[in-house]
ZAFI-302265 format. One record per residue: residue in three letters; x, y, z of N, C-alpha, C, O, CB in turn. Coordinates in Angstrom, 1 decimal. Glycine has a CB too. Example, Ala and Ser with C-alpha at 12.3 -4.5 7.8 and 13.67 -1.06 7.14 Angstrom:
! ZAFI-302265
ATOM  lumlo     nxx     nyy     nzz    caxx    cayy    cazz     cxx     cyy     czz     oxx     oyy     ozz    cbxx    cbyy    cbzz
ATOM    ALA    13.2    -5.7     7.8    12.3    -4.5     7.8    13.2    -3.3     7.8    14.2    -3.3     8.5    11.3    -4.5     9.0
ATOM    SER    12.8    -2.2     7.1    13.7    -1.1     7.1    12.9     0.0     7.9    13.4     1.1     8.0    14.1    -0.6     5.7
***
This chain:
! ZAFI-302265
ATOM  lumlo     nxx     nyy     nzz    caxx    cayy    cazz     cxx     cyy     czz     oxx     oyy     ozz    cbxx    cbyy    cbzz
ATOM    MET    34.9   -31.6   -17.3    36.2   -32.5   -17.3    37.1   -31.6   -18.3    36.6   -31.0   -19.3    35.9   -34.3   -17.8
ATOM    ARG    38.4   -31.6   -18.0    39.6   -30.6   -18.6    39.9   -31.7   -19.6    39.9   -32.9   -19.3    41.0   -30.1   -17.5
ATOM    THR    40.2   -31.4   -20.9    41.1   -31.7   -21.6    42.2   -31.9   -21.9    42.6   -31.3   -22.8    41.2   -31.5   -22.0
ATOM    LYS    43.1   -32.8   -21.3    44.3   -33.3   -21.3    45.2   -32.1   -22.6    45.1   -32.1   -23.8    44.0   -35.1   -21.7
ATOM    ILE    45.8   -31.5   -22.0    46.9   -31.0   -23.4    48.2   -31.4   -23.6    48.9   -31.3   -24.6    47.1   -29.4   -23.4
ATOM    ILE    48.7   -32.0   -22.3    50.1   -32.6   -21.6    49.6   -33.8   -22.5    48.5   -34.1   -22.0    50.3   -32.7   -19.5
ATOM    THR    49.9   -34.6   -23.4    49.7   -35.9   -24.5    50.9   -36.6   -24.5    52.0   -36.1   -24.4    49.4   -35.5   -26.3
ATOM    ALA    50.6   -38.2   -24.6    52.2   -38.6   -25.0    52.7   -38.2   -26.6    53.9   -38.1   -26.9    52.3   -40.3   -24.8
ATOM    GLU    51.6   -38.0   -27.4    51.5   -36.9   -28.7    52.5   -36.0   -28.7    53.4   -36.1   -29.5    50.3   -36.0   -28.7
ATOM    ARG    52.3   -34.8   -27.5    53.0   -33.6   -27.3    53.8   -33.6   -27.0    54.6   -32.7   -27.4    52.8   -32.9   -26.7
ATOM    LEU    54.4   -34.8   -25.9    55.2   -34.9   -24.8    56.6   -34.3   -25.4    57.2   -33.4   -24.8    55.2   -36.6   -24.1
ATOM    PRO    57.2   -34.9   -26.6    58.4   -34.8   -27.3    59.1   -33.1   -27.9    60.2   -32.5   -28.0    57.9   -35.9   -28.6
ATOM    GLN    57.7   -32.8   -28.1    57.9   -31.2   -28.5    58.1   -30.8   -27.4    59.3   -30.3   -27.2    56.7   -30.3   -29.2
ATOM    LEU    57.2   -30.8   -26.4    57.5   -29.8   -25.0    58.6   -30.1   -24.4    59.0   -29.3   -23.7    56.4   -29.9   -23.9
ATOM    LEU    59.4   -31.7   -24.7    60.7   -31.6   -23.6    61.6   -31.0   -25.1    62.8   -31.2   -24.9    61.4   -33.5   -22.5
ATOM    SER    61.3   -30.5   -26.1    62.5   -30.2   -26.9    63.2   -28.7   -26.3    62.9   -28.1   -25.3    61.9   -30.1   -28.5
ATOM    ARG    64.2   -28.5   -27.3    65.2   -27.5   -26.2    64.2   -26.1   -27.0    64.1   -25.2   -26.2    67.6   -27.5   -26.6
ATOM    LEU    63.9   -26.0   -27.7    63.4   -24.8   -28.0    62.2   -24.6   -26.8    62.3   -23.6   -26.0    63.0   -24.8   -29.6
ATOM    TYR    61.6   -25.2   -26.8    60.2   -25.2   -25.4    60.6   -25.1   -24.3    59.9   -24.4   -23.5    59.3   -26.7   -25.2
ATOM    GLN    61.6   -25.6   -23.8    62.0   -25.8   -22.8    63.0   -24.7   -22.4    63.3   -24.4   -21.2    62.4   -27.0   -22.9
ATOM    GLU    63.6   -24.0   -23.5    64.4   -22.4   -23.5    63.1   -21.6   -23.3    63.1   -20.7   -22.4    65.4   -22.0   -25.2
ATOM    THR    62.0   -21.8   -24.0    60.8   -20.5   -24.1    60.6   -20.4   -22.6    60.8   -19.4   -21.9    59.1   -20.9   -25.2
ATOM    PHE    59.9   -21.9   -21.9    59.4   -21.7   -20.8    60.2   -21.5   -19.5    59.8   -20.7   -18.6    58.7   -22.7   -20.8
ATOM    TRP    61.4   -22.2   -19.4    62.2   -22.0   -18.0    62.9   -20.1   -18.4    63.5   -19.5   -17.5    64.1   -23.7   -17.8
ATOM    SER    62.6   -19.5   -19.6    62.4   -18.0   -19.6    61.6   -17.1   -19.1    61.6   -15.9   -19.4    62.3   -17.7   -20.4
ATOM    ARG    61.1   -17.7   -18.5    59.7   -17.0   -18.2    59.9   -17.4   -16.7    58.8   -17.2   -16.1    58.2   -17.6   -19.1
ATOM    ILE    60.5   -17.9   -16.0    60.3   -18.2   -14.4    61.8   -17.3   -13.8    62.9   -17.5   -14.2    60.2   -20.3   -14.0
ATOM    GLU    61.3   -16.4   -12.7    62.0   -16.2   -12.0    62.8   -17.3   -11.0    62.3   -18.1   -10.2    61.4   -15.4   -11.5
ATOM    LYS    63.5   -17.2   -11.1    64.0   -18.9    -9.7    64.4   -17.9    -8.9    64.8   -16.8    -9.2    65.7   -20.4   -10.2
ATOM    ARG    64.1   -18.6    -7.3    64.7   -18.0    -6.5    65.0   -19.4    -5.7    65.2   -20.5    -6.2    64.0   -16.8    -6.0
ATOM    GLY    65.2   -19.2    -4.2    65.7   -20.0    -3.1    65.4   -21.2    -3.0    64.6   -21.6    -3.9    65.6   -19.5    -2.0
ATOM    PRO    65.5   -21.6    -2.4    65.1   -23.6    -2.1    63.8   -23.5    -1.6    62.9   -24.3    -2.0    66.0   -24.6    -0.7
ATOM    ASP    63.6   -22.6    -0.9    62.3   -22.6     0.1    61.7   -21.4    -0.1    61.1   -20.9     0.9    62.6   -22.7     1.6
ATOM    GLU    61.6   -20.5    -1.3    60.7   -19.7    -2.0    59.9   -20.0    -3.2    60.2   -21.0    -3.9    61.2   -18.8    -2.2
ATOM    CYS    58.9   -19.2    -3.4    58.2   -19.4    -4.5    59.0   -19.1    -5.7    60.1   -18.5    -5.6    57.1   -18.5    -4.4
ATOM    TRP    58.6   -19.8    -7.0    59.6   -19.2    -8.2    58.4   -18.3    -9.2    57.4   -18.8    -9.7    60.6   -20.7    -9.2
ATOM    LEU    58.8   -17.1    -9.3    57.6   -16.2    -9.8    57.8   -16.5   -11.5    58.9   -16.5   -12.1    57.8   -14.3    -9.3
ATOM    TRP    56.5   -16.8   -12.3    55.8   -16.7   -13.3    55.9   -15.7   -13.6    55.4   -14.9   -12.8    54.7   -17.0   -13.3
ATOM    LYS    56.7   -15.1   -15.0    56.6   -14.1   -15.4    55.9   -13.8   -16.3    56.2   -12.6   -16.6    57.4   -13.9   -15.5
ATOM    LYS    54.8   -14.2   -17.2    54.3   -14.1   -18.3    52.5   -14.4   -17.6    52.2   -14.5   -16.4    55.1   -15.2   -19.7
ATOM    CYS    51.7   -14.5   -18.5    50.3   -14.5   -18.7    50.1   -15.7   -17.8    50.5   -16.8   -17.7    49.9   -14.6   -20.3
ATOM    VAL    48.8   -14.8   -16.9    48.0   -16.0   -16.1    46.7   -16.4   -16.8    46.4   -15.5   -17.6    47.6   -15.5   -14.4
ATOM    ASN    45.9   -17.2   -16.9    44.4   -17.5   -17.5    44.0   -16.9   -16.3    44.7   -16.3   -15.5    43.6   -19.1   -18.0
ATOM    TRP    42.3   -17.4   -16.2    41.5   -16.7   -15.8    40.9   -16.8   -13.9    40.2   -16.2   -13.0    40.6   -16.9   -16.9
ATOM    ASP    42.0   -18.2   -14.1    41.8   -18.2   -12.4    42.8   -18.5   -11.8    43.0   -19.4   -10.9    40.9   -19.1   -11.9
ATOM    GLY    43.8   -17.5   -12.5    45.3   -17.2   -11.5    45.9   -18.2   -12.0    46.3   -18.5   -10.9    45.2   -17.2    -9.7
ATOM    TYR    46.5   -19.3   -12.9    47.1   -20.0   -12.8    48.1   -19.2   -14.1    47.6   -18.4   -14.8    46.4   -21.3   -12.7
ATOM    GLY    49.6   -19.7   -14.1    50.5   -19.1   -15.2    50.2   -20.0   -16.0    49.8   -21.1   -15.8    52.1   -18.9   -15.0
ATOM    VAL    50.5   -19.4   -17.3    50.1   -20.6   -18.8    51.2   -20.4   -19.6    51.9   -19.5   -19.2    48.4   -20.3   -20.0
ATOM    ILE    51.4   -20.9   -20.3    52.3   -20.9   -21.6    51.8   -21.2   -23.0    51.2   -22.3   -23.1    53.4   -22.0   -21.5
ATOM    THR    51.7   -20.6   -24.0    50.6   -21.0   -25.0    51.6   -21.7   -25.7    52.6   -21.0   -25.9    49.7   -19.7   -25.9
ATOM    PHE    51.7   -23.2   -26.3    52.5   -23.7   -27.7    51.9   -24.0   -28.6    50.8   -24.6   -28.4    53.4   -24.7   -27.6
ATOM    GLN    52.5   -23.7   -29.9    51.5   -24.3   -31.0    52.0   -25.5   -31.3    53.2   -25.7   -31.2    51.4   -23.4   -32.4
ATOM    PHE    51.1   -26.5   -31.6    51.1   -27.8   -31.9    50.4   -28.3   -33.1    49.4   -27.6   -33.4    50.7   -28.5   -30.9
ATOM    HIS    50.7   -29.2   -33.6    49.8   -29.6   -35.1    48.4   -29.2   -35.2    47.9   -28.7   -36.2    49.7   -31.2   -35.4
ATOM    ASP    48.0   -29.4   -34.3    46.3   -29.6   -34.3    46.2   -27.7   -33.7    45.1   -27.3   -33.9    45.5   -31.3   -32.7
ATOM    GLY    46.9   -26.9   -33.2    46.7   -25.8   -33.1    47.4   -25.1   -31.7    48.2   -25.7   -31.0    45.3   -25.6   -33.2
ATOM    LYS    46.8   -23.7   -31.7    47.7   -23.2   -30.1    47.3   -23.8   -29.0    46.1   -24.1   -29.2    47.4   -21.7   -29.5
ATOM    HIS    47.7   -24.4   -27.8    47.4   -24.6   -26.5    47.9   -24.1   -25.6    49.1   -24.0   -25.6    47.4   -25.5   -26.3
ATOM    GLN    47.3   -23.7   -24.7    47.5   -23.0   -23.3    48.1   -24.5   -22.2    47.3   -25.4   -21.7    45.5   -22.0   -22.7
ATOM    VAL    49.1   -24.4   -22.0    50.1   -25.1   -20.8    50.0   -24.7   -19.4    50.7   -23.7   -19.0    51.5   -24.7   -21.1
ATOM    ARG    49.3   -25.3   -18.5    49.7   -24.5   -17.1    51.0   -24.9   -16.8    51.5   -26.0   -17.0    48.6   -24.8   -15.7
ATOM    ALA    51.6   -23.7   -16.2    53.1   -23.4   -16.3    53.5   -24.6   -14.8    54.6   -25.2   -14.7    53.4   -21.2   -16.1
ATOM    HIS    52.6   -24.8   -14.0    53.3   -26.1   -12.8    53.0   -27.2   -13.2    53.4   -28.2   -12.6    52.7   -26.2   -11.2
ATOM    GLN    52.5   -27.3   -14.1    52.1   -29.0   -14.8    53.2   -28.8   -16.2    53.5   -29.9   -16.6    49.9   -29.3   -15.6
ATOM    MET    53.7   -27.9   -16.8    54.8   -27.7   -17.5    56.2   -28.3   -16.6    57.0   -29.2   -16.9    54.8   -26.3   -17.9
ATOM    ALA    56.2   -27.4   -15.5    57.6   -27.5   -14.6    57.4   -29.0   -14.4    58.2   -29.6   -15.0    57.7   -26.5   -13.0
ATOM    TRP    56.6   -29.6   -13.8    56.6   -31.5   -13.7    56.7   -31.8   -14.5    57.9   -32.1   -14.3    55.6   -32.3   -13.4
ATOM    VAL    56.5   -32.0   -15.6    56.6   -32.6   -16.6    57.9   -32.1   -17.0    58.6   -33.1   -16.7    55.5   -32.4   -17.4
ATOM    SER    58.6   -31.4   -17.5    60.3   -30.4   -17.4    60.6   -31.6   -16.6    61.2   -32.5   -17.1    60.5   -28.5   -16.5
ATOM    GLU    60.4   -31.6   -15.7    61.6   -32.2   -14.4    61.7   -33.4   -14.4    62.8   -34.0   -14.4    61.4   -32.0   -12.9
ATOM    HIS    60.2   -34.2   -14.5    60.4   -35.7   -14.5    60.4   -36.8   -16.2    60.3   -38.0   -16.3    59.2   -36.3   -13.5
ATOM    LYS    60.4   -35.8   -17.1    60.3   -36.0   -18.4    59.7   -37.1   -18.8    60.2   -37.8   -19.7    61.4   -36.0   -19.0
ATOM    ILE    58.0   -37.5   -18.2    57.3   -38.2   -18.5    55.8   -37.4   -18.8    55.7   -36.1   -18.7    57.5   -39.1   -17.6
ATOM    LEU    54.8   -38.2   -18.9    53.7   -37.9   -18.3    53.0   -37.7   -16.9    53.1   -38.4   -16.0    53.4   -38.4   -18.6
ATOM    ILE    52.2   -36.6   -16.9    51.2   -37.0   -15.9    51.0   -37.8   -15.7    50.4   -38.2   -16.7    50.3   -36.7   -15.9
ATOM    PRO    51.2   -38.6   -14.7    49.9   -40.1   -14.4    48.4   -39.8   -14.1    48.1   -38.7   -13.7    50.3   -41.1   -13.0
ATOM    ASP    47.8   -40.6   -14.2    46.3   -40.3   -14.6    45.9   -40.4   -12.8    46.2   -41.4   -12.1    45.3   -41.6   -16.0
ATOM    GLY    45.3   -39.4   -12.6    44.7   -39.1   -11.3    45.9   -38.2   -10.4    45.6   -37.8    -9.3    44.4   -40.6   -10.5
ATOM    LYS    46.7   -38.1   -10.9    47.8   -37.3   -10.0    47.7   -35.7   -10.2    47.8   -35.3   -11.3    49.5   -37.7   -10.5
ATOM    ILE    47.4   -35.0    -9.3    47.4   -34.2    -9.6    48.1   -33.0    -9.0    47.9   -32.9    -7.8    46.5   -34.2    -9.7
ATOM    ILE    48.8   -32.3    -9.4    49.7   -31.4    -9.8    49.4   -29.8    -9.2    48.7   -29.0    -9.8    49.7   -31.5   -11.4
ATOM    LEU    49.8   -29.3    -8.1    49.5   -28.1    -7.1    50.7   -27.2    -7.6    51.8   -27.8    -7.8    49.5   -28.5    -5.2
ATOM    HIS    50.7   -26.4    -7.8    51.1   -25.2    -8.1    52.2   -24.9    -7.3    53.3   -24.7    -7.7    50.1   -24.3    -8.0
ATOM    SER    51.7   -25.0    -5.8    52.5   -24.2    -4.6    53.0   -25.7    -3.9    53.7   -25.7    -2.9    51.3   -23.0    -3.3
***
């Protein structure tokens, strides 16, 4: 099981203006029925990722999960799966 990167402790930092501007600057927004293009790094299995510095080191956050948290301003509920498409 993967360790949760988006935690209650890290949520305020992820929602900060600096992190939000950094994240959204890496997306090419398209039409409402089109996929938005992630313009930066992808991990070994093809997911867009962004690396952020936290108090306990650097951690990669998947772009589609960061987008969900940015939109809803809450943690991803336990058991909920956020799809990238």
